[in-house]
C-alpha positions in Angstrom: -26.9 4.6 62.7 -25.9 8.0 61.2 -23.3 7.0 59.7 -25.3 4.3 57.6 -27.6 6.5 56.7 -25.2 9.3 55.2 -23.8 6.1 53.5 -26.9 5.3 51.8 -28.0 9.0 51.4 -24.2 9.0 49.7 -25.1 5.8 47.7 -28.6 7.0 46.3 -27.1 10.4 45.3 -24.7 8.7 43.5 -27.3 6.5 41.7 -29.1 9.5 40.5 -26.4 11.5 39.5 -24.8 8.5 37.3 -28.6 7.9 36.1 -28.5 12.1 35.5 -25.2 11.9 33.6 -25.9 8.6 31.7 -29.4 10.1 30.1 -27.8 13.5 29.1 -24.7 11.8 27.8 -27.2 9.4 25.6 -28.6 12.6 24.1 -25.6 13.8 23.5 -24.8 10.8 21.9 -27.5 10.7 19.8 -26.4 14.3 18.4 -23.2 12.9 18.1 -24.2 10.0 16.1 -25.9 12.0 13.5 -22.8 14.3 13.1 -20.5 11.3 12.7 -22.6 9.6 9.7 -22.8 13.0 8.1 -19.3 13.1 8.1 -18.3 9.4 7.2 -20.4 9.8 4.0 -18.4 12.9 3.5 -15.0 11.0 4.0 -16.5 8.2 1.3 -17.4 10.3 -1.3 -13.4 12.1 -0.8 -12.0 8.9 -0.5 -13.9 5.9 -2.2 -15.9 7.9 -4.7 -16.1 4.7 -6.8 -17.7 2.7 -3.9 -21.2 4.4 -4.6 -22.1 3.5 -0.9 -24.3 5.7 1.8 -24.1 5.3 5.5 -27.3 6.0 7.6 -28.6 4.7 10.8 -31.9 3.2 11.8 -33.8 1.6 14.7 -32.3 3.9 17.5 -33.7 3.0 20.6 -32.6 5.2 23.6 -32.4 4.1 27.5 -31.3 5.6 30.4 -27.7 3.5 30.8 -27.9 1.8 27.4 -29.2 2.7 23.7 -29.3 0.3 20.5 -28.8 1.3 16.9 -28.0 0.1 13.4 -25.6 1.3 11.4 -26.5 0.7 7.6 -24.6 0.8 4.3 -26.4 1.0 0.9 -26.0 1.4 -2.6 -25.8 5.3 -3.0 -28.9 6.3 -5.1 -27.3 9.3 -6.8 -24.5 7.0 -7.7 -24.1 5.5 -11.1 -22.5 2.1 -9.6 -21.9 0.8 -6.7 -20.0 -2.3 -5.0 -23.2 -3.1 -3.7 -26.2 -4.8 -5.8 -29.6 -2.7 -5.8 -31.3 -3.9 -2.5 -28.5 -4.9 -0.7 -27.1 -3.9 2.4 -24.3 -4.1 5.1 -26.0 -3.9 8.6 -23.9 -3.4 11.6 -25.5 -3.8 15.4 -24.6 -1.3 17.6 -25.1 -1.6 21.5 -24.1 1.8 23.4 -23.3 1.8 26.8 -23.9 5.6 28.2 -21.4 7.6 30.5 -19.8 9.0 32.3 -19.2 5.2 33.4 -20.3 3.0 31.0 -20.6 -0.6 32.1 -18.4 -2.1 29.3 -15.6 -0.1 30.4 -16.2 -0.7 34.1 -15.6 -4.5 33.1 -12.1 -3.7 32.4 -11.7 -2.0 35.1 -11.5 1.1 33.4 -12.6 4.1 35.3 -12.0 6.9 33.4 -15.0 9.1 32.4 -16.2 8.6 29.0 -19.1 9.3 26.9 -20.1 5.9 25.9 -18.5 2.4 25.0 -19.9 0.9 21.9 -20.0 -2.7 21.1 -20.3 -3.1 17.5 -21.4 -7.0 15.5 -22.1 -7.7 12.0 -26.1 -8.5 11.1 -27.2 -11.3 9.8 -28.7 -10.5 6.4 -29.1 -11.7 2.9 -25.4 -10.0 2.3 -24.0 -10.9 4.9 -24.9 -14.5 5.7 -22.3 -16.5 3.9 -19.8 -14.9 6.1 -21.5 -16.0 9.0 -21.4 -19.0 7.5 -17.7 -19.2 7.0 -17.4 -18.0 11.0 -19.1 -20.7 12.3 -22.3 -18.9 12.5 -21.3 -16.0 14.4 -20.5 -12.2 13.6 -17.2 -12.0 11.6 -16.7 -8.7 12.9 -16.8 -7.7 17.0 -15.7 -4.7 17.8 -15.5 -2.7 21.1 -14.9 1.1 21.2 -14.8 4.1 23.5 -15.6 7.1 22.6 -14.4 10.3 25.3 -16.3 13.3 26.0 -13.7 15.4 23.7 -15.1 13.0 20.4 -11.3 11.5 20.5 -12.3 7.4 20.3 -10.3 4.2 20.8 -11.4 0.4 19.1 -10.3 -2.5 19.5 -11.7 -5.0 16.8 -11.5 -8.8 16.6 -11.9 -10.6 13.1 -13.1 -14.3 14.0 -11.2 -17.5 12.6 -12.7 -18.8 9.3 -12.9 -22.7 8.3 -14.7 -22.8 4.9 -14.9 -25.3 2.0 -17.2 -25.3 -0.6 -16.5 -28.0 -3.8 -12.8 -27.4 -4.9 -12.0 -24.3 -2.9 -10.9 -24.0 1.0 -10.1 -21.0 2.7 -8.9 -21.2 6.8 -8.0 -17.9 8.7 -6.6 -17.6 12.2 -8.8 -14.7 12.9 -7.0 -11.1 13.2 -6.7 -8.3 16.3 -6.8 -4.6 15.0 -6.4 -1.3 17.3 -7.1 2.2 16.7 -7.0 5.5 18.3 -8.3 8.6 17.0 -8.2 12.0 18.1 -10.8 14.6 18.8 -10.4 16.1 15.3 -10.0 12.7 13.6 -6.3 14.4 13.4 -3.9 12.2 14.6 -4.7 8.4 14.4 -2.8 5.4 15.3 -3.6 1.8 13.8 -1.9 -1.4 14.2 -3.2 -4.7 13.7 -2.1 -8.6 13.7 -2.9 -11.9 12.0 -1.6 -15.3 12.6 -1.9 -17.1 9.2 -4.4 -18.0 6.5 -4.7 -20.3 3.4 -6.6 -20.8 0.5 -7.0 -23.6 -2.0 -8.7 -24.4 -5.1 -7.7 -25.6 -8.4 -6.5 -23.7 -11.8 -7.7 -24.3 -15.3 -5.6 -27.3 -15.3 -7.5 -29.2 -12.6 -4.4 -28.9 -10.7 -4.8 -28.0 -6.9 -3.0 -24.6 -6.1 -2.5 -23.2 -2.4 -1.6 -20.1 -1.0 -1.0 -19.3 2.3 0.7 -16.8 4.5 1.8 -16.3 8.2 2.7 -13.5 10.7 1.3 -10.6 9.3 1.6 -7.4 11.0 1.0 -3.8 10.4 1.0 -0.6 12.2 0.6 3.5 11.3 0.9 6.5 12.9 -0.5 9.6 10.8 -1.6 13.0 11.2 -3.0 15.6 8.6 -0.4 18.2 7.4 -1.2 21.9 6.9 -1.8 21.1 3.0 -4.7 18.3 4.3 -2.8 15.3 3.1 -1.7 12.5 5.8 2.1 12.6 7.2 3.6 10.0 9.3 5.1 6.4 9.5 3.3 3.4 7.9 4.7 -0.6 8.2 3.4 -3.7 6.7 5.2 -6.8 7.6 4.8 -10.5 6.0 6.7 -13.2 7.7 6.1 -16.0 5.1 4.3 -16.4 1.8 3.7 -19.8 -0.2 2.5 -21.0 -3.1 2.5 -24.8 -3.8 0.8 -26.6 -6.6 -0.4 -30.3 -6.4 1.1 -30.0 -2.6 4.7 -29.1 -4.0 6.1 -25.9 -3.2 7.0 -23.2 -6.2 7.4 -20.0 -4.7 8.3 -19.1 -1.1 9.0 -15.4 0.5 10.5 -15.1 3.8 10.5 -11.4 5.7 8.6 -9.1 3.2 8.4 -5.7 4.9 6.8 -2.6 3.5 7.6 0.8 5.3 6.9 4.5 4.6 7.1 7.8 6.2 6.5 11.4 5.1 7.3 14.5 6.8 7.0 18.4 6.4 10.4 19.6 5.1 11.7 22.6 7.2 10.8 25.2 5.1 7.3 24.2 5.6 6.3 24.4 2.1 7.0 21.3 1.0 6.9 17.4 1.9 9.7 14.8 2.1 8.2 10.9 1.5 10.4 7.7 1.6 9.2 4.0 0.7 11.5 1.1 2.0 11.0 -2.3 0.9 13.1 -5.6 1.9 13.1 -9.3 1.0 14.7 -11.6 3.3 14.4 -14.5 0.7 12.8 -15.6 -2.5 12.7 -19.2 -3.2 11.3 -20.6 -6.7 11.0 -24.1 -7.0 13.4 -24.8 -3.8 16.2 -22.6 -5.7 17.4 -19.8 -3.6 17.4 -16.6 -5.5 18.6 -14.4 -3.0 17.2 -11.2 -1.2 16.8 -7.5 -2.1 15.9 -4.1 -1.0 15.2 -0.9 -2.0 14.5 2.8 -0.8 12.6 5.1 -2.9 12.7 9.1 -1.5 10.8 11.9 -2.9 12.2 14.9 -1.7 11.2 18.8 -1.9 7.4 17.8 -3.0 5.2 20.9 -3.0 2.7 20.1 -0.5 -0.4 22.4 -2.0 0.8 21.1 -5.4 0.2 17.4 -4.1 -3.1 18.1 -2.6 -4.5 20.0 -5.9 -3.1 16.7 -7.4 -4.9 14.4 -5.3 -8.0 16.3 -5.3 -7.9 16.3 -9.3 -6.9 12.5 -9.7 -9.4 11.4 -6.8 -12.0 13.6 -8.7 -11.5 12.5 -12.2 -10.9 8.6 -11.4 -14.2 8.8 -9.3 -16.1 9.5 -12.5 -14.2 7.2 -14.7 -15.1 4.3 -12.6 -18.5 5.4 -11.9 -18.7 5.3 -15.7 -20.9 1.6 -16.6 -19.7 1.3 -20.1 -16.2 1.5 -18.9 -17.0 -0.8 -16.3 -17.1 -3.3 -19.0 -14.0 -2.8 -20.4 -11.2 -2.8 -18.0 -8.5 -2.4 -20.7 -10.2 1.1 -21.6 -10.9 2.0 -18.4 -6.9 1.3 -17.5 -6.2 3.6 -20.3 -8.2 6.4 -19.2 -6.8 6.4 -15.9 -3.2 6.4 -17.2 -4.3 9.3 -19.2 -5.6 10.9 -16.0 -2.5 10.5 -14.1 -0.4 11.8 -17.7 -2.5 15.1 -17.6 -2.4 15.7 -14.2 1.4 15.2 -13.4 2.5 18.4 -14.2 0.7 20.0 -11.3 2.9 17.5 -9.0 6.1 18.8 -10.7 5.6 22.6 -9.4 8.1 22.1 -6.6 11.0 20.8 -8.5 11.1 17.5 -6.6 14.1 15.0 -6.7 13.2 11.2 -6.9 16.3 8.9 -5.3 16.7 5.2 -5.6 19.2 4.5 -3.2 19.5 1.5 -3.4 18.1 -0.8 -5.3 19.8 -3.9 -4.4 19.9 -7.7 -4.9 22.3 -10.2 -2.8 23.1 -13.8 -3.0 26.0 -16.1 -1.6 28.6 -14.4 -4.5 27.8 -10.8 -3.9 25.7 -7.9 -3.9 24.4 -5.7 -7.2 23.1 -2.4 -6.6 22.2 0.4 -8.4 21.9 4.4 -6.9 19.7 6.9 -8.9 18.5 10.5 -8.5 16.5 12.2 -10.7 15.9 16.0 -10.1 12.5 17.1 -12.0 11.6 20.2 -12.7 7.8 22.0 -13.6 7.6 21.7 -17.3 8.4 25.1 -19.2 7.1 24.3 -22.4 3.5 23.2 -23.3 4.3 21.2 -26.5 8.2 20.2 -27.2 8.8 20.0 -30.5 11.8 17.1 -29.9 12.5 14.3 -27.9 15.7 16.0 -26.4 13.0 19.1 -25.9 10.3 16.8 -24.1 13.0 15.3 -21.4 14.7 18.5 -20.9 11.4 20.0 -20.2 10.7 18.3 -17.2 14.4 16.5 -15.9 16.7 18.7 -14.1 19.6 17.0 -13.3 20.3 12.7 -12.8 23.2 11.1 -11.0 23.4 7.6 -11.4 25.6 4.4 -10.4 25.2 0.4 -11.5 27.2 -2.1 -10.0 26.8 -5.9 -10.7 29.7 -8.2 -9.4 30.0 -11.0 -12.1 30.2 -13.9 -9.9 26.7 -12.9 -8.2 25.0 -12.6 -11.2 26.6 -16.0 -12.5 25.2 -17.3 -9.5 21.9 -15.8 -9.6 21.6 -16.8 -13.8 22.7 -20.5 -12.9 19.4 -20.8 -10.4 17.3 -19.4 -13.3 18.9 -21.9 -15.7 18.0 -24.9 -13.0 14.2 -23.4 -13.0 14.5 -23.6 -16.8 15.6 -27.4 -16.5 19.5 -27.4 -16.9 21.4 -29.6 -14.6 24.4 -29.2 -12.6 27.4 -27.8 -14.8 25.3 -27.4 -17.9 23.6 -24.7 -15.9 26.5 -22.8 -14.8 28.3 -22.9 -18.1 25.0 -21.4 -19.5 24.7 -18.8 -17.1 28.2 -17.7 -17.3 28.1 -17.6 -21.3 25.3 -15.3 -20.6 27.0 -12.8 -18.0 29.9 -12.3 -20.3 27.5 -12.0 -23.5 25.9 -9.0 -21.2 29.4 -7.5 -20.1 30.9 -7.7 -23.7 27.4 -6.3 -25.4 27.6 -3.6 -22.7 31.1 -2.2 -23.1 30.4 -2.5 -27.2 27.7 0.2 -26.9 29.7 2.1 -24.3 26.5 1.7 -21.5 28.7 -0.3 -18.8 32.5 -1.1 -18.1 33.8 -4.1 -16.6 36.9 -3.8 -14.3 37.8 -6.4 -11.5 34.9 -8.9 -12.3 32.3 -6.0 -12.0 29.9 -4.6 -14.6 29.4 -0.9 -14.0 28.3 2.4 -14.9 27.9 5.8 -14.3 25.9 8.3 -15.6 25.8 12.3 -14.8 23.4 14.7 -17.0 23.0 18.8 -16.2 22.5 21.5 -18.5 21.6 19.7 -21.2 25.0 17.9 -21.1 25.6 13.9 -20.3 28.6 12.2 -18.9 28.4 8.4 -19.5 31.3 6.0 -17.7 33.6 9.3 -18.3 32.8 10.1 -22.0 30.9 13.3 -22.4 28.4 14.0 -24.9 25.0 15.9 -25.7 21.9 15.4 -24.7 20.9 14.8 -28.3 23.7 12.4 -28.8 22.7 10.5 -25.6 19.2 10.0 -26.5 20.2 9.0 -30.1 22.0 6.2 -28.1 18.7 4.4 -27.6 17.0 5.6 -30.9 14.9 8.5 -29.0 16.2 11.2 -31.0 15.3 12.4 -34.4 18.7 13.7 -35.3 21.7 11.3 -36.0 23.2 10.1 -32.8 27.1 9.0 -32.3 28.2 6.0 -34.1 28.1 2.7 -31.9 31.0 1.3 -33.4 32.8 -1.1 -30.6 36.1 0.2 -28.7 39.6 -1.0 -30.3 40.0 -3.0 -27.3 36.4 -4.6 -26.8 37.4 -8.3 -26.4 35.2 -10.7 -29.1 31.3 -10.8 -28.2 30.4 -14.2 -27.3 27.1 -15.4 -28.3 24.9 -16.0 -25.9 22.8 -18.9 -25.3 19.5 -18.3 -24.1 17.5 -21.1 -22.4 14.5 -22.3 -24.7 12.9 -25.1 -22.3 
């Protein structure tokens, strides 16, 4: 009997402690939400100033074990433009289970204490009703977020399938899953996502049915904030297949498209190194296999403080540009001003004398692989207004090393496929392709831009200290730029070499 009473007493005591803990963490959560909303608005202003959006929370109802509230996204009243029209709003319904043992986590057998578990769904209103119709009357977004007492959080987000049709337009989407993990300082962020397939069908201006379909889309990222306040780490996105069809006939197919990148601090603690990797396993156009390609782009010795300064300036100036209602009606003028902003701020980015490397840019088919390797060392401009083209070049370029290699059988195979796309058949396509490749090789030799040896078109380039060596021939920077009509002074005479074969006349496809 005494043991039973003790057991009942323990259960009651645990219930009281749990209730008190849930009530206390519920109060903590209310303060936490206010802070989180404020920080979210600050992030939106920094990262997407052109969005013109503002986040707030409404209808907060706190209970002992759970609370309910709504997160509301509306146009920012002080912004000139917004992604939402006046009167529109995107509302998220939030159901919060209080800690230390949120019911939602207990159902998953997760007994680790947490401040809260938040279930998020999209609210059905005038702005989102079309999305509800497309997802079968249910919320397109369904998310479960676990918030720890340290403010670290983890979310599992599900995007529901879509099956929608209206007139000539049809959209199907298999749904997607996204997982995020954010530490207490919002410093370390891990994100991964995956979706099975999607397909969109419409008609073009000629009344032809156009279909775009993809399958096997995956992404992942693991980043932290560096001391330069810029994110470093790794990110990757991979697409298994992308097809484009016209009137039910496949006209383009991409297989195995992967884009990966990583950024790391340099050992000196002052610079950053970045690398982007692109790969494409296969490209087919109208059933013609054009081959596969890859490119690795590296930027090393990038001054971290200069990068942060460049990013802040560029984002702020572009934000003002995007908010200009007059420019919003003139996309071309808007693009020109954006390029001018980039050009004006670019010297800031050159402060640390960064080095850009492409190693390699290649394209491959059954007959061989062409490759370009190029390294360009840049430097902070020394002159504000260079007087000549060579001064402008030497003002920002420190060194160049490049090598180009194009096997002629590989190039002929590629151009044969291109000729077939133009309507040429069999031997006619092969003959045309061979003439084109031989013509390019001869033209390159005539202007001393390339050499031809062992059925390979090649070129080497080295530049440093105002001197250029092109395919073993030394010349001044002035003479080199003159070869391309970029020099005010007379350039070298471009007469063909004595042993250059007669140049065949290229036959260009006219169909």
